[in-house]
PDB file of N, CA, C and O in Angstrom, chain B, residues numbered from 101:
ATOM      1  N   MET B 101     -10.082  11.972 -45.411  1.00  0.00           N
ATOM      2  CA  MET B 101     -11.034  11.311 -44.564  1.00  0.00           C
ATOM      3  C   MET B 101     -12.149  12.308 -44.251  1.00  0.00           C
ATOM      4  O   MET B 101     -11.892  13.469 -43.933  1.00  0.00           O
ATOM      5  N   THR B 102     -13.347  11.851 -44.344  1.00  0.00           N
ATOM      6  CA  THR B 102     -14.487  12.711 -44.050  1.00  0.00           C
ATOM      7  C   THR B 102     -14.822  12.671 -42.566  1.00  0.00           C
ATOM      8  O   THR B 102     -14.339  11.817 -41.823  1.00  0.00           O
ATOM      9  N   ARG B 103     -15.654  13.609 -42.158  1.00  0.00           N
ATOM     10  CA  ARG B 103     -16.073  13.664 -40.759  1.00  0.00           C
ATOM     11  C   ARG B 103     -16.842  12.406 -40.361  1.00  0.00           C
ATOM     12  O   ARG B 103     -16.680  11.899 -39.251  1.00  0.00           O
ATOM     13  N   ALA B 104     -17.677  11.908 -41.269  1.00  0.00           N
ATOM     14  CA  ALA B 104     -18.475  10.712 -40.973  1.00  0.00           C
ATOM     15  C   ALA B 104     -17.582   9.494 -40.729  1.00  0.00           C
ATOM     16  O   ALA B 104     -17.871   8.680 -39.852  1.00  0.00           O
ATOM     17  N   VAL B 105     -16.515   9.368 -41.490  1.00  0.00           N
ATOM     18  CA  VAL B 105     -15.593   8.248 -41.307  1.00  0.00           C
ATOM     19  C   VAL B 105     -14.880   8.373 -39.954  1.00  0.00           C
ATOM     20  O   VAL B 105     -14.705   7.376 -39.253  1.00  0.00           O
ATOM     21  N   GLY B 106     -14.474   9.583 -39.590  1.00  0.00           N
ATOM     22  CA  GLY B 106     -13.817   9.800 -38.299  1.00  0.00           C
ATOM     23  C   GLY B 106     -14.734   9.495 -37.128  1.00  0.00           C
ATOM     24  O   GLY B 106     -14.334   8.823 -36.177  1.00  0.00           O
ATOM     25  N   VAL B 107     -15.966   9.988 -37.196  1.00  0.00           N
ATOM     26  CA  VAL B 107     -16.933   9.720 -36.133  1.00  0.00           C
ATOM     27  C   VAL B 107     -17.239   8.225 -36.072  1.00  0.00           C
ATOM     28  O   VAL B 107     -17.335   7.653 -34.986  1.00  0.00           O
ATOM     29  N   GLY B 108     -17.392   7.595 -37.230  1.00  0.00           N
ATOM     30  CA  GLY B 108     -17.646   6.156 -37.280  1.00  0.00           C
ATOM     31  C   GLY B 108     -16.512   5.358 -36.650  1.00  0.00           C
ATOM     32  O   GLY B 108     -16.753   4.360 -35.971  1.00  0.00           O
ATOM     33  N   GLY B 109     -15.276   5.797 -36.875  1.00  0.00           N
ATOM     34  CA  GLY B 109     -14.125   5.133 -36.268  1.00  0.00           C
ATOM     35  C   GLY B 109     -14.146   5.222 -34.753  1.00  0.00           C
ATOM     36  O   GLY B 109     -13.899   4.229 -34.067  1.00  0.00           O
ATOM     37  N   PHE B 110     -14.442   6.421 -34.218  1.00  0.00           N
ATOM     38  CA  PHE B 110     -14.514   6.589 -32.772  1.00  0.00           C
ATOM     39  C   PHE B 110     -15.668   5.796 -32.184  1.00  0.00           C
ATOM     40  O   PHE B 110     -15.530   5.226 -31.102  1.00  0.00           O
ATOM     41  N   VAL B 111     -16.794   5.746 -32.866  1.00  0.00           N
ATOM     42  CA  VAL B 111     -17.942   4.964 -32.391  1.00  0.00           C
ATOM     43  C   VAL B 111     -17.592   3.479 -32.365  1.00  0.00           C
ATOM     44  O   VAL B 111     -17.959   2.770 -31.428  1.00  0.00           O
ATOM     45  N   ALA B 112     -16.888   3.010 -33.384  1.00  0.00           N
ATOM     46  CA  ALA B 112     -16.474   1.607 -33.418  1.00  0.00           C
ATOM     47  C   ALA B 112     -15.526   1.279 -32.265  1.00  0.00           C
ATOM     48  O   ALA B 112     -15.626   0.209 -31.665  1.00  0.00           O
ATOM     49  N   ILE B 113     -14.615   2.187 -31.956  1.00  0.00           N
ATOM     50  CA  ILE B 113     -13.694   1.974 -30.840  1.00  0.00           C
ATOM     51  C   ILE B 113     -14.454   1.913 -29.523  1.00  0.00           C
ATOM     52  O   ILE B 113     -14.175   1.056 -28.684  1.00  0.00           O
ATOM     53  N   VAL B 114     -15.412   2.816 -29.335  1.00  0.00           N
ATOM     54  CA  VAL B 114     -16.199   2.827 -28.098  1.00  0.00           C
ATOM     55  C   VAL B 114     -16.982   1.522 -27.946  1.00  0.00           C
ATOM     56  O   VAL B 114     -16.994   0.927 -26.868  1.00  0.00           O
ATOM     57  N   PHE B 115     -17.637   1.074 -29.024  1.00  0.00           N
ATOM     58  CA  PHE B 115     -18.397  -0.172 -28.947  1.00  0.00           C
ATOM     59  C   PHE B 115     -17.495  -1.373 -28.698  1.00  0.00           C
ATOM     60  O   PHE B 115     -17.876  -2.284 -27.963  1.00  0.00           O
ATOM     61  N   ALA B 116     -16.311  -1.391 -29.295  1.00  0.00           N
ATOM     62  CA  ALA B 116     -15.376  -2.493 -29.059  1.00  0.00           C
ATOM     63  C   ALA B 116     -14.927  -2.510 -27.595  1.00  0.00           C
ATOM     64  O   ALA B 116     -14.818  -3.579 -26.994  1.00  0.00           O
ATOM     65  N   CYS B 117     -14.666  -1.336 -27.022  1.00  0.00           N
ATOM     66  CA  CYS B 117     -14.257  -1.266 -25.613  1.00  0.00           C
ATOM     67  C   CYS B 117     -15.378  -1.713 -24.687  1.00  0.00           C
ATOM     68  O   CYS B 117     -15.131  -2.433 -23.720  1.00  0.00           O
ATOM     69  N   ILE B 118     -16.599  -1.298 -24.971  1.00  0.00           N
ATOM     70  CA  ILE B 118     -17.739  -1.711 -24.151  1.00  0.00           C
ATOM     71  C   ILE B 118     -17.945  -3.217 -24.242  1.00  0.00           C
ATOM     72  O   ILE B 118     -18.176  -3.875 -23.227  1.00  0.00           O
ATOM     73  N   ALA B 119     -17.863  -3.770 -25.459  1.00  0.00           N
ATOM     74  CA  ALA B 119     -18.041  -5.210 -25.635  1.00  0.00           C
ATOM     75  C   ALA B 119     -16.963  -5.990 -24.887  1.00  0.00           C
ATOM     76  O   ALA B 119     -17.261  -6.996 -24.242  1.00  0.00           O
ATOM     77  N   LEU B 120     -15.720  -5.538 -24.968  1.00  0.00           N
ATOM     78  CA  LEU B 120     -14.626  -6.207 -24.272  1.00  0.00           C
ATOM     79  C   LEU B 120     -14.812  -6.136 -22.759  1.00  0.00           C
ATOM     80  O   LEU B 120     -14.552  -7.115 -22.058  1.00  0.00           O
ATOM     81  N   ASP B 121     -15.257  -4.993 -22.251  1.00  0.00           N
ATOM     82  CA  ASP B 121     -15.496  -4.855 -20.820  1.00  0.00           C
ATOM     83  C   ASP B 121     -16.621  -5.770 -20.356  1.00  0.00           C
ATOM     84  O   ASP B 121     -16.507  -6.415 -19.314  1.00  0.00           O
ATOM     85  N   VAL B 122     -17.704  -5.831 -21.122  1.00  0.00           N
ATOM     86  CA  VAL B 122     -18.824  -6.704 -20.759  1.00  0.00           C
ATOM     87  C   VAL B 122     -18.397  -8.168 -20.767  1.00  0.00           C
ATOM     88  O   VAL B 122     -18.767  -8.927 -19.871  1.00  0.00           O
ATOM     89  N   LEU B 123     -17.626  -8.567 -21.766  1.00  0.00           N
ATOM     90  CA  LEU B 123     -17.147  -9.952 -21.827  1.00  0.00           C
ATOM     91  C   LEU B 123     -16.230 -10.289 -20.650  1.00  0.00           C
ATOM     92  O   LEU B 123     -16.273 -11.404 -20.130  1.00  0.00           O
ATOM     93  N   ASN B 124     -15.411  -9.338 -20.236  1.00  0.00           N
ATOM     94  CA  ASN B 124     -14.463  -9.603 -19.159  1.00  0.00           C
ATOM     95  C   ASN B 124     -15.082  -9.475 -17.775  1.00  0.00           C
ATOM     96  O   ASN B 124     -14.399  -9.748 -16.788  1.00  0.00           O
ATOM     97  N   ARG B 125     -16.319  -9.080 -17.661  1.00  0.00           N
ATOM     98  CA  ARG B 125     -16.993  -9.018 -16.360  1.00  0.00           C
ATOM     99  C   ARG B 125     -17.689 -10.334 -16.016  1.00  0.00           C
ATOM    100  O   ARG B 125     -18.213 -10.485 -14.913  1.00  0.00           O
ATOM    101  N   ARG B 126     -17.699 -11.286 -16.947  1.00  0.00           N
ATOM    102  CA  ARG B 126     -18.308 -12.590 -16.653  1.00  0.00           C
ATOM    103  C   ARG B 126     -17.469 -13.330 -15.617  1.00  0.00           C
ATOM    104  O   ARG B 126     -16.267 -13.096 -15.490  1.00  0.00           O
ATOM    105  N   ALA B 127     -18.109 -14.208 -14.891  1.00  0.00           N
ATOM    106  CA  ALA B 127     -17.413 -14.954 -13.835  1.00  0.00           C
ATOM    107  C   ALA B 127     -16.334 -15.880 -14.401  1.00  0.00           C
ATOM    108  O   ALA B 127     -15.332 -16.128 -13.730  1.00  0.00           O
ATOM    109  N   THR B 128     -16.514 -16.391 -15.607  1.00  0.00           N
ATOM    110  CA  THR B 128     -15.558 -17.331 -16.188  1.00  0.00           C
ATOM    111  C   THR B 128     -14.432 -16.645 -16.966  1.00  0.00           C
ATOM    112  O   THR B 128     -13.545 -17.322 -17.486  1.00  0.00           O
ATOM    113  N   SER B 129     -14.454 -15.338 -17.050  1.00  0.00           N
ATOM    114  CA  SER B 129     -13.452 -14.614 -17.824  1.00  0.00           C
ATOM    115  C   SER B 129     -12.136 -14.513 -17.066  1.00  0.00           C
ATOM    116  O   SER B 129     -12.119 -14.401 -15.840  1.00  0.00           O
ATOM    117  N   ARG B 130     -11.037 -14.554 -17.807  1.00  0.00           N
ATOM    118  CA  ARG B 130      -9.720 -14.439 -17.192  1.00  0.00           C
ATOM    119  C   ARG B 130      -9.088 -13.081 -17.455  1.00  0.00           C
ATOM    120  O   ARG B 130      -8.023 -12.781 -16.915  1.00  0.00           O
ATOM    121  N   GLY B 131      -9.733 -12.250 -18.284  1.00  0.00           N
ATOM    122  CA  GLY B 131      -9.182 -10.942 -18.619  1.00  0.00           C
ATOM    123  C   GLY B 131      -9.662  -9.861 -17.666  1.00  0.00           C
ATOM    124  O   GLY B 131     -10.664 -10.041 -16.974  1.00  0.00           O
ATOM    125  N   PRO B 132      -8.952  -8.737 -17.625  1.00  0.00           N
ATOM    126  CA  PRO B 132      -9.347  -7.646 -16.734  1.00  0.00           C
ATOM    127  C   PRO B 132     -10.463  -6.802 -17.356  1.00  0.00           C
ATOM    128  O   PRO B 132     -10.553  -6.678 -18.577  1.00  0.00           O
ATOM    129  N   ASN B 133     -11.310  -6.224 -16.500  1.00  0.00           N
ATOM    130  CA  ASN B 133     -12.305  -5.290 -17.005  1.00  0.00           C
ATOM    131  C   ASN B 133     -11.698  -3.887 -16.995  1.00  0.00           C
ATOM    132  O   ASN B 133     -10.551  -3.706 -16.588  1.00  0.00           O
ATOM    133  N   PHE B 134     -12.459  -2.912 -17.436  1.00  0.00           N
ATOM    134  CA  PHE B 134     -11.940  -1.545 -17.584  1.00  0.00           C
ATOM    135  C   PHE B 134     -11.485  -0.961 -16.244  1.00  0.00           C
ATOM    136  O   PHE B 134     -10.451  -0.296 -16.177  1.00  0.00           O
ATOM    137  N   THR B 135     -12.238  -1.203 -15.199  1.00  0.00           N
ATOM    138  CA  THR B 135     -11.890  -0.675 -13.876  1.00  0.00           C
ATOM    139  C   THR B 135     -10.561  -1.235 -13.397  1.00  0.00           C
ATOM    140  O   THR B 135      -9.746  -0.502 -12.838  1.00  0.00           O
ATOM    141  N   GLN B 136     -10.336  -2.514 -13.607  1.00  0.00           N
ATOM    142  CA  GLN B 136      -9.077  -3.134 -13.190  1.00  0.00           C
ATOM    143  C   GLN B 136      -7.896  -2.606 -14.003  1.00  0.00           C
ATOM    144  O   GLN B 136      -6.814  -2.383 -13.459  1.00  0.00           O
ATOM    145  N   VAL B 137      -8.102  -2.410 -15.284  1.00  0.00           N
ATOM    146  CA  VAL B 137      -7.029  -1.877 -16.129  1.00  0.00           C
ATOM    147  C   VAL B 137      -6.674  -0.457 -15.703  1.00  0.00           C
ATOM    148  O   VAL B 137      -5.498  -0.110 -15.601  1.00  0.00           O
ATOM    149  N   LEU B 138      -7.697   0.364 -15.454  1.00  0.00           N
ATOM    150  CA  LEU B 138      -7.456   1.739 -15.034  1.00  0.00           C
ATOM    151  C   LEU B 138      -6.757   1.794 -13.677  1.00  0.00           C
ATOM    152  O   LEU B 138      -5.874   2.628 -13.476  1.00  0.00           O
ATOM    153  N   SER B 139      -7.133   0.932 -12.754  1.00  0.00           N
ATOM    154  CA  SER B 139      -6.473   0.879 -11.443  1.00  0.00           C
ATOM    155  C   SER B 139      -5.017   0.464 -11.591  1.00  0.00           C
ATOM    156  O   SER B 139      -4.138   1.032 -10.944  1.00  0.00           O
ATOM    157  N   TRP B 140      -4.761  -0.516 -12.433  1.00  0.00           N
ATOM    158  CA  TRP B 140      -3.387  -0.971 -12.664  1.00  0.00           C
ATOM    159  C   TRP B 140      -2.561   0.146 -13.291  1.00  0.00           C
ATOM    160  O   TRP B 140      -1.409   0.364 -12.917  1.00  0.00           O
ATOM    161  N   LEU B 141      -3.161   0.849 -14.249  1.00  0.00           N
ATOM    162  CA  LEU B 141      -2.440   1.911 -14.944  1.00  0.00           C
ATOM    163  C   LEU B 141      -2.122   3.069 -14.004  1.00  0.00           C
ATOM    164  O   LEU B 141      -1.053   3.670 -14.109  1.00  0.00           O
ATOM    165  N   GLN B 142      -3.021   3.385 -13.101  1.00  0.00           N
ATOM    166  CA  GLN B 142      -2.814   4.518 -12.196  1.00  0.00           C
ATOM    167  C   GLN B 142      -2.004   4.160 -10.957  1.00  0.00           C
ATOM    168  O   GLN B 142      -1.832   5.007 -10.081  1.00  0.00           O
ATOM    169  N   ALA B 143      -1.511   2.956 -10.859  1.00  0.00           N
ATOM    170  CA  ALA B 143      -0.724   2.553  -9.688  1.00  0.00           C
ATOM    171  C   ALA B 143       0.587   3.330  -9.613  1.00  0.00           C
ATOM    172  O   ALA B 143       1.068   3.622  -8.518  1.00  0.00           O
ATOM    173  N   GLY B 144       1.163   3.664 -10.745  1.00  0.00           N
ATOM    174  CA  GLY B 144       2.421   4.403 -10.754  1.00  0.00           C
ATOM    175  C   GLY B 144       2.222   5.853 -11.162  1.00  0.00           C
ATOM    176  O   GLY B 144       1.176   6.230 -11.690  1.00  0.00           O
ATOM    177  N   ARG B 145       3.247   6.660 -10.908  1.00  0.00           N
ATOM    178  CA  ARG B 145       3.185   8.093 -11.224  1.00  0.00           C
ATOM    179  C   ARG B 145       3.051   8.329 -12.727  1.00  0.00           C
ATOM    180  O   ARG B 145       2.277   9.187 -13.150  1.00  0.00           O
ATOM    181  N   LEU B 146       3.796   7.577 -13.535  1.00  0.00           N
ATOM    182  CA  LEU B 146       3.730   7.744 -14.986  1.00  0.00           C
ATOM    183  C   LEU B 146       2.339   7.386 -15.517  1.00  0.00           C
ATOM    184  O   LEU B 146       1.839   8.036 -16.435  1.00  0.00           O
ATOM    185  N   GLY B 147       1.726   6.371 -14.949  1.00  0.00           N
ATOM    186  CA  GLY B 147       0.374   5.991 -15.347  1.00  0.00           C
ATOM    187  C   GLY B 147      -0.642   7.056 -14.997  1.00  0.00           C
ATOM    188  O   GLY B 147      -1.568   7.310 -15.766  1.00  0.00           O
ATOM    189  N   GLN B 148      -0.477   7.684 -13.837  1.00  0.00           N
ATOM    190  CA  GLN B 148      -1.376   8.764 -13.452  1.00  0.00           C
ATOM    191  C   GLN B 148      -1.274   9.927 -14.433  1.00  0.00           C
ATOM    192  O   GLN B 148      -2.283  10.520 -14.814  1.00  0.00           O
ATOM    193  N   ILE B 149      -0.063  10.242 -14.831  1.00  0.00           N
ATOM    194  CA  ILE B 149       0.139  11.320 -15.804  1.00  0.00           C
ATOM    195  C   ILE B 149      -0.462  10.937 -17.150  1.00  0.00           C
ATOM    196  O   ILE B 149      -1.078  11.771 -17.813  1.00  0.00           O
ATOM    197  N   ALA B 150      -0.288   9.683 -17.559  1.00  0.00           N
ATOM    198  CA  ALA B 150      -0.836   9.224 -18.839  1.00  0.00           C
ATOM    199  C   ALA B 150      -2.362   9.302 -18.854  1.00  0.00           C
ATOM    200  O   ALA B 150      -2.950   9.724 -19.850  1.00  0.00           O
ATOM    201  N   VAL B 151      -3.003   8.901 -17.764  1.00  0.00           N
ATOM    202  CA  VAL B 151      -4.469   8.972 -17.691  1.00  0.00           C
ATOM    203  C   VAL B 151      -4.923  10.431 -17.703  1.00  0.00           C
ATOM    204  O   VAL B 151      -5.911  10.766 -18.357  1.00  0.00           O
ATOM    205  N   PHE B 152      -4.216  11.293 -16.992  1.00  0.00           N
ATOM    206  CA  PHE B 152      -4.556  12.713 -16.981  1.00  0.00           C
ATOM    207  C   PHE B 152      -4.435  13.318 -18.379  1.00  0.00           C
ATOM    208  O   PHE B 152      -5.310  14.069 -18.810  1.00  0.00           O
ATOM    209  N   VAL B 153      -3.364  12.995 -19.079  1.00  0.00           N
ATOM    210  CA  VAL B 153      -3.172  13.509 -20.434  1.00  0.00           C
ATOM    211  C   VAL B 153      -4.243  12.957 -21.378  1.00  0.00           C
ATOM    212  O   VAL B 153      -4.732  13.681 -22.245  1.00  0.00           O
ATOM    213  N   ALA B 154      -4.607  11.691 -21.217  1.00  0.00           N
ATOM    214  CA  ALA B 154      -5.653  11.099 -22.064  1.00  0.00           C
ATOM    215  C   ALA B 154      -6.993  11.790 -21.843  1.00  0.00           C
ATOM    216  O   ALA B 154      -7.711  12.073 -22.802  1.00  0.00           O
ATOM    217  N   TRP B 155      -7.341  12.067 -20.561  1.00  0.00           N
ATOM    218  CA  TRP B 155      -8.584  12.783 -20.270  1.00  0.00           C
ATOM    219  C   TRP B 155      -8.533  14.188 -20.843  1.00  0.00           C
ATOM    220  O   TRP B 155      -9.522  14.671 -21.394  1.00  0.00           O
ATOM    221  N   GLY B 156      -7.392  14.845 -20.720  1.00  0.00           N
ATOM    222  CA  GLY B 156      -7.235  16.192 -21.267  1.00  0.00           C
ATOM    223  C   GLY B 156      -7.378  16.206 -22.779  1.00  0.00           C
ATOM    224  O   GLY B 156      -8.047  17.078 -23.335  1.00  0.00           O
ATOM    225  N   PHE B 157      -6.754  15.244 -23.446  1.00  0.00           N
ATOM    226  CA  PHE B 157      -6.871  15.154 -24.899  1.00  0.00           C
ATOM    227  C   PHE B 157      -8.311  14.916 -25.316  1.00  0.00           C
ATOM    228  O   PHE B 157      -8.802  15.534 -26.261  1.00  0.00           O
ATOM    229  N   THR B 158      -8.986  14.019 -24.610  1.00  0.00           N
ATOM    230  CA  THR B 158     -10.382  13.714 -24.937  1.00  0.00           C
ATOM    231  C   THR B 158     -11.257  14.947 -24.751  1.00  0.00           C
ATOM    232  O   THR B 158     -12.074  15.268 -25.615  1.00  0.00           O
ATOM    233  N   GLY B 159     -11.089  15.631 -23.637  1.00  0.00           N
ATOM    234  CA  GLY B 159     -11.873  16.836 -23.394  1.00  0.00           C
ATOM    235  C   GLY B 159     -11.610  17.910 -24.433  1.00  0.00           C
ATOM    236  O   GLY B 159     -12.542  18.533 -24.940  1.00  0.00           O
ATOM    237  N   TRP B 160     -10.342  18.128 -24.749  1.00  0.00           N
ATOM    238  CA  TRP B 160      -9.990  19.134 -25.750  1.00  0.00           C
ATOM    239  C   TRP B 160     -10.540  18.742 -27.119  1.00  0.00           C
ATOM    240  O   TRP B 160     -11.082  19.581 -27.838  1.00  0.00           O
ATOM    241  N   HIS B 161     -10.402  17.478 -27.473  1.00  0.00           N
ATOM    242  CA  HIS B 161     -10.786  17.012 -28.801  1.00  0.00           C
ATOM    243  C   HIS B 161     -12.299  17.089 -29.020  1.00  0.00           C
ATOM    244  O   HIS B 161     -12.752  17.481 -30.096  1.00  0.00           O
ATOM    245  N   PHE B 162     -13.076  16.717 -28.006  1.00  0.00           N
ATOM    246  CA  PHE B 162     -14.516  16.644 -28.195  1.00  0.00           C
ATOM    247  C   PHE B 162     -15.259  17.898 -27.758  1.00  0.00           C
ATOM    248  O   PHE B 162     -16.303  18.209 -28.331  1.00  0.00           O
ATOM    249  N   PHE B 163     -14.764  18.628 -26.767  1.00  0.00           N
ATOM    250  CA  PHE B 163     -15.566  19.714 -26.213  1.00  0.00           C
ATOM    251  C   PHE B 163     -15.044  21.123 -26.526  1.00  0.00           C
ATOM    252  O   PHE B 163     -15.828  22.071 -26.540  1.00  0.00           O
ATOM    253  N   VAL B 164     -13.768  21.276 -26.771  1.00  0.00           N
ATOM    254  CA  VAL B 164     -13.228  22.609 -27.050  1.00  0.00           C
ATOM    255  C   VAL B 164     -13.194  22.890 -28.539  1.00  0.00           C
ATOM    256  O   VAL B 164     -13.446  24.015 -28.971  1.00  0.00           O
ATOM    257  N   ARG B 165     -12.888  21.883 -29.314  1.00  0.00           N
ATOM    258  CA  ARG B 165     -12.804  22.053 -30.760  1.00  0.00           C
ATOM    259  C   ARG B 165     -14.097  22.492 -31.261  1.00  0.00           C
ATOM    260  O   ARG B 165     -14.255  22.699 -32.465  1.00  0.00           O
TER     261      ARG B 165
END
């Protein structure tokens, strides 16, 4: 896999997440937006650890490498 394919994959994931969040912020939507999902995930101790590890991985992957 080339670097361009990897970057393209991450860009596609980001755009898909943004599109899903925008769609779920409409008044007629029944799905949760990103803020609601993050709040639900951080309600428990394991979720807090998972979010912390995800932020750490993201920071290490994009800024330290």
